[in-house]
GUKEMAR-869154 format. One record per atom (N, C-alpha, C): residue in one letter; chain; atom name; z, y, x. Coordinates in Angstrom, 2 decimals. Each point is the difference from the previous one (the first is absolute). Example, Ala and Ser with C-alpha at 12.3 -4.5 7.8 and 13.67 -1.06 7.14 Angstrom:
// GUKEMAR-869154
a,A,N,7.80,-5.69,13.19
a,A,CA,0.00,1.19,-0.89
a,A,C,0.00,1.20,0.90
s,A,N,-0.72,1.05,-0.35
s,A,CA,0.06,1.19,0.82
s,A,C,0.73,1.09,-0.77
//
This chain:
// GUKEMAR-869154
m,A,N,0.03,-1.46,0.85
m,A,CA,-0.03,1.34,-0.59
m,A,C,0.01,1.46,0.70
l,A,N,1.36,-0.24,0.98
l,A,CA,-0.62,1.68,1.12
l,A,C,-1.21,-0.29,0.45
a,A,N,-0.62,-1.15,-0.23
a,A,CA,-1.06,0.22,1.06
a,A,C,-1.34,0.50,-0.53
r,A,N,0.41,-0.41,-1.15
r,A,CA,-1.33,0.55,-1.41
r,A,C,-0.26,1.57,-0.01
r,A,N,1.51,0.09,-0.16
r,A,CA,-0.05,2.08,0.28
r,A,C,-0.07,0.58,1.36
g,A,N,-0.18,-0.60,1.05
g,A,CA,-0.33,0.40,1.05
g,A,C,1.32,0.21,0.92
v,A,N,1.20,-0.12,-0.17
v,A,CA,1.47,-0.03,0.04
v,A,C,0.17,-0.40,1.33
e,A,N,0.16,0.39,1.58
e,A,CA,0.28,-0.26,0.85
e,A,C,1.22,-0.75,-0.28
f,A,N,0.45,-1.24,0.94
f,A,CA,1.13,-0.50,-0.22
f,A,C,0.28,-1.14,1.07
d,A,N,1.39,-0.30,0.02
d,A,CA,0.60,-0.57,1.26
d,A,C,0.47,-1.31,-0.67
t,A,N,0.02,-1.50,0.79
t,A,CA,0.04,-1.08,-0.20
t,A,C,1.33,-0.57,0.49
v,A,N,1.19,-0.11,-0.39
v,A,CA,1.31,-0.39,0.76
v,A,C,-0.71,-1.50,-0.03
e,A,N,0.27,-1.39,0.66
e,A,CA,0.51,-0.71,0.19
e,A,C,1.14,-0.50,0.41
y,A,N,0.62,0.41,-1.46
y,A,CA,1.88,-0.57,-0.05
y,A,C,0.39,-1.02,0.57
l,A,N,-0.99,-1.22,-0.13
l,A,CA,1.11,-1.29,0.79
l,A,C,-0.64,-0.12,1.12
k,A,N,-0.65,0.96,0.66
k,A,CA,-0.15,-0.81,1.50
k,A,C,0.65,1.73,0.55
n,A,N,0.54,1.13,-0.60
n,A,CA,0.43,0.85,0.10
n,A,C,1.38,0.58,-0.73
p,A,N,0.78,-0.79,-0.01
p,A,CA,1.26,0.80,-1.08
p,A,C,-0.21,1.03,0.04
p,A,N,0.48,0.71,-1.28
p,A,CA,0.45,1.41,0.01
p,A,C,1.43,-0.09,0.37
t,A,N,0.27,0.88,1.12
t,A,CA,1.87,0.51,0.39
t,A,C,0.81,0.33,-1.00
r,A,N,0.90,0.58,-0.52
r,A,CA,0.97,0.33,-0.60
r,A,C,-0.41,1.10,-0.50
a,A,N,-0.06,0.80,1.39
a,A,CA,-0.27,1.77,-0.21
a,A,C,-1.31,-0.11,-1.15
t,A,N,-1.17,-1.19,0.42
t,A,CA,-1.35,-0.19,-0.48
t,A,C,0.56,-0.08,-2.21
l,A,N,0.79,-0.55,0.32
l,A,CA,0.27,-1.06,-1.59
l,A,C,1.21,1.21,-0.51
e,A,N,0.72,0.76,0.43
e,A,CA,0.42,1.16,-0.54
e,A,C,-0.83,1.33,-0.27
s,A,N,-1.02,-0.19,0.65
s,A,CA,-1.01,1.63,-0.25
s,A,C,-0.63,-0.89,-1.50
i,A,N,-0.65,-1.25,0.42
i,A,CA,-0.64,0.10,-1.40
i,A,C,1.01,-0.25,-1.27
a,A,N,1.29,-0.78,0.18
a,A,CA,0.93,0.25,-0.90
a,A,C,-0.03,1.92,-0.13
a,A,N,0.23,0.69,0.25
a,A,CA,0.44,1.20,-0.19
a,A,C,-1.27,0.87,-1.10
m,A,N,-1.78,-1.07,0.59
m,A,CA,-0.72,0.80,-0.58
m,A,C,-0.46,-0.71,-1.38
l,A,N,0.67,-1.18,-0.26
l,A,CA,0.06,-0.68,-1.03
l,A,C,0.23,0.73,-1.38
e,A,N,-0.75,-0.30,-1.02
e,A,CA,0.86,0.97,-1.84
e,A,C,0.83,-1.25,-0.16
g,A,N,-0.61,-1.66,-0.04
g,A,CA,0.93,-0.82,-0.81
g,A,C,1.22,-0.13,0.83
p,A,N,0.87,-1.12,-0.71
p,A,CA,0.86,-0.58,0.41
p,A,C,-0.10,-0.46,1.55
i,A,N,0.47,-0.22,1.07
i,A,CA,0.41,-0.73,1.39
i,A,C,-0.36,-1.54,-0.21
a,A,N,0.16,-0.33,-1.58
a,A,CA,-0.17,-1.33,-0.14
a,A,C,-1.44,-0.89,-0.23
d,A,N,-0.73,1.33,-0.35
d,A,CA,-1.44,-0.65,0.11
d,A,C,-0.61,0.43,1.36
l,A,N,0.72,-0.18,1.08
l,A,CA,-1.30,-0.08,1.05
l,A,C,0.57,-1.54,0.54
v,A,N,1.44,-0.82,-0.99
v,A,CA,-0.31,-1.19,0.26
v,A,C,-0.24,-0.84,-0.69
r,A,N,-1.39,-1.16,0.16
r,A,CA,-0.54,-0.99,-0.64
r,A,C,0.66,-0.97,-0.01
k,A,N,0.07,-0.67,-1.48
k,A,CA,1.02,-0.63,-0.85
k,A,C,-0.80,-1.23,-0.23
d,A,N,-0.65,-0.39,1.58
d,A,CA,-1.06,-1.33,-0.76
d,A,C,0.29,-1.56,0.48
k,A,N,-0.60,-0.68,0.67
k,A,CA,0.72,-1.30,0.03
k,A,C,0.39,0.28,1.34
r,A,N,-0.24,0.80,1.30
r,A,CA,0.38,-0.04,1.32
r,A,C,2.12,0.44,-0.40
f,A,N,-0.55,0.97,-0.88
f,A,CA,1.67,0.07,-0.66
f,A,C,0.92,-0.72,-0.22
s,A,N,-0.45,-1.27,-0.80
s,A,CA,0.54,-0.66,-0.59
s,A,C,0.53,-1.24,1.09
e,A,N,-0.83,0.22,1.04
e,A,CA,-0.03,-1.34,0.59
e,A,C,1.35,1.08,1.30
l,A,N,-0.25,0.93,-0.12
l,A,CA,1.83,0.32,0.78
l,A,C,0.51,0.07,-0.70
g,A,N,0.04,-0.42,-1.10
g,A,CA,1.42,-0.07,-0.92
g,A,C,0.83,1.02,-0.65
l,A,N,-1.16,1.38,0.14
l,A,CA,0.50,0.63,-0.03
l,A,C,0.20,0.95,-1.61
k,A,N,0.73,0.79,-0.91
k,A,CA,0.15,1.03,-1.12
k,A,C,-0.60,1.02,0.44
a,A,N,-0.86,0.41,-1.49
a,A,CA,-0.09,1.24,-0.23
a,A,C,0.46,0.95,0.36
d,A,N,1.74,0.48,-0.76
d,A,CA,0.90,0.45,-0.46
d,A,C,0.78,0.17,1.36
d,A,N,-0.41,-0.92,1.26
d,A,CA,1.09,0.82,0.92
d,A,C,-0.76,0.40,1.25
y,A,N,-1.42,0.80,-0.66
y,A,CA,-1.03,0.95,0.95
y,A,C,-0.43,0.86,-1.35
a,A,N,0.70,0.35,-0.44
a,A,CA,-0.14,1.41,-0.79
a,A,C,0.40,0.78,0.77
e,A,N,0.86,0.08,0.63
e,A,CA,0.95,1.99,0.60
e,A,C,-1.34,-0.56,1.52
r,A,N,-0.23,1.46,0.59
r,A,CA,-0.34,0.63,1.11
r,A,C,0.21,-0.98,1.08
g,A,N,1.10,0.02,0.07
g,A,CA,0.54,-0.06,1.85
g,A,C,-0.69,-2.43,0.09
a,A,N,0.20,-0.04,-1.14
a,A,CA,-0.23,-1.31,-0.63
a,A,C,-1.41,-0.32,0.55
a,A,N,-0.64,0.09,-0.92
a,A,CA,-1.43,0.02,-0.21
a,A,C,-0.58,0.26,1.36
l,A,N,0.08,1.06,1.12
l,A,CA,-0.05,0.48,1.03
l,A,C,0.28,-0.96,1.16
d,A,N,1.18,-0.62,-0.02
d,A,CA,0.30,-1.49,0.78
d,A,C,-0.82,-0.67,0.15
l,A,N,-0.14,-0.97,-1.04
l,A,CA,-0.88,-0.93,-0.86
l,A,C,-1.15,0.34,0.38
l,A,N,-0.71,1.03,-0.03
l,A,CA,-1.61,0.25,0.64
l,A,C,0.31,0.31,1.60
e,A,N,0.64,0.41,0.71
e,A,CA,0.07,-0.25,0.83
e,A,C,-0.21,-1.88,0.62
r,A,N,1.22,-0.12,-0.23
r,A,CA,0.04,-1.48,-0.16
r,A,C,-1.24,-0.98,-0.10
h,A,N,-0.63,0.37,-1.10
h,A,CA,-1.04,-0.65,-1.11
h,A,C,-1.23,0.85,-0.25
p,A,N,-0.43,0.32,0.69
p,A,CA,-1.18,1.56,-0.09
p,A,C,-1.10,-1.24,-0.84
e,A,N,-0.35,-1.20,-0.14
e,A,CA,-0.75,-0.31,-1.08
e,A,C,0.58,-0.26,-1.15
l,A,N,0.76,0.68,0.12
l,A,CA,0.06,0.03,-1.93
l,A,C,0.23,1.68,-0.72
m,A,N,-0.45,1.06,1.45
m,A,CA,-1.06,1.19,-0.37
m,A,C,-0.52,-0.71,-1.28
q,A,N,0.11,1.02,-1.06
q,A,CA,-1.09,0.54,-1.04
q,A,C,-1.34,0.69,1.12
r,A,N,-1.51,-0.41,-0.95
r,A,CA,-0.81,0.53,0.97
r,A,C,-1.07,0.19,-0.82
p,A,N,-0.80,0.36,0.05
p,A,CA,-0.10,1.47,1.14
p,A,C,1.20,1.28,-0.83
i,A,N,0.33,0.60,1.16
i,A,CA,0.35,1.44,0.15
i,A,C,-0.65,0.78,0.40
v,A,N,-0.62,1.34,-0.44
v,A,CA,-0.95,0.32,0.26
v,A,C,1.26,1.45,-0.17
i,A,N,-0.13,1.21,1.27
i,A,CA,0.44,0.83,0.37
i,A,C,-0.97,1.34,-0.20
r,A,N,0.15,1.34,-0.81
r,A,CA,-0.40,1.28,0.31
r,A,C,0.53,0.85,-0.51
g,A,N,-0.34,1.17,1.22
g,A,CA,0.82,0.87,-0.93
g,A,C,1.67,-0.14,-0.36
g,A,N,0.51,-0.60,1.04
g,A,CA,1.79,-0.15,0.20
g,A,C,0.23,-1.02,-1.72
r,A,N,-1.01,-0.69,-0.19
r,A,CA,0.48,-0.64,-1.79
r,A,C,-0.21,-1.74,0.91
a,A,N,0.17,-0.72,-0.63
a,A,CA,-0.15,-1.47,0.14
a,A,C,0.23,-0.64,-1.03
i,A,N,-1.34,-0.68,-0.44
i,A,CA,-0.60,-1.25,-1.27
i,A,C,0.40,-1.23,0.71
i,A,N,0.68,-0.34,-0.82
i,A,CA,-0.53,-1.91,-0.08
i,A,C,-1.67,-0.09,-0.83
a,A,N,-0.60,-0.35,0.62
a,A,CA,-1.63,0.35,-0.89
a,A,C,-0.41,-1.59,-0.79
r,A,N,0.81,-0.25,-0.16
r,A,CA,-0.11,-1.42,-0.85
r,A,C,0.45,0.07,-1.50
p,A,N,-1.13,0.68,-0.80
p,A,CA,-1.01,-0.82,-0.26
p,A,C,-0.84,1.31,0.91
a,A,N,-1.09,-0.25,0.17
a,A,CA,-0.69,0.83,1.20
a,A,C,-0.48,1.73,-0.90
e,A,N,0.28,-0.67,-1.15
e,A,CA,-0.39,1.81,-0.83
e,A,C,1.14,1.11,0.37
k,A,N,1.17,-0.89,0.33
k,A,CA,1.31,1.22,0.18
k,A,C,-0.76,0.62,1.32
l,A,N,-0.42,-0.20,0.66
l,A,CA,-0.51,0.65,1.25
l,A,C,-0.18,1.59,-1.00
l,A,N,-0.65,-0.19,-0.63
l,A,CA,-0.73,1.80,-0.84
l,A,C,1.10,0.48,-0.21
e,A,N,1.47,-0.53,0.16
e,A,CA,0.66,1.20,0.16
e,A,C,0.48,0.72,0.62
l,A,N,-0.65,-0.74,1.28
l,A,CA,0.14,1.32,1.84
l,A,C,-0.73,1.28,-0.39
f,A,N,-1.22,-0.76,-1.03
f,A,CA,-1.32,1.55,0.47
f,A,C,0.21,1.23,-1.29
e,A,N,1.07,-0.47,-1.17
e,A,CA,-0.11,0.42,-1.30
e,A,C,0.90,1.54,0.88
//
């Protein structure tokens, strides 16, 4: 969607280069939704025996993502000091309003 709009962007391969705590803090600060939205509650989450309620607080969610970057929601798009989890892709349009 970004390419079709002619928007230049960088892709971060977060599994090869996991985000630092400072990066996670920065993303969380720009995100408009609750911090828990950054955590994927998928099969891996279940495999680790985690409970969603345990990661509703900022510190706990960031600690989890530091230990298990594979649980970070994606894609995350940052533009103009705002971050959005672009799932579904149409949510990206909010950054262009």
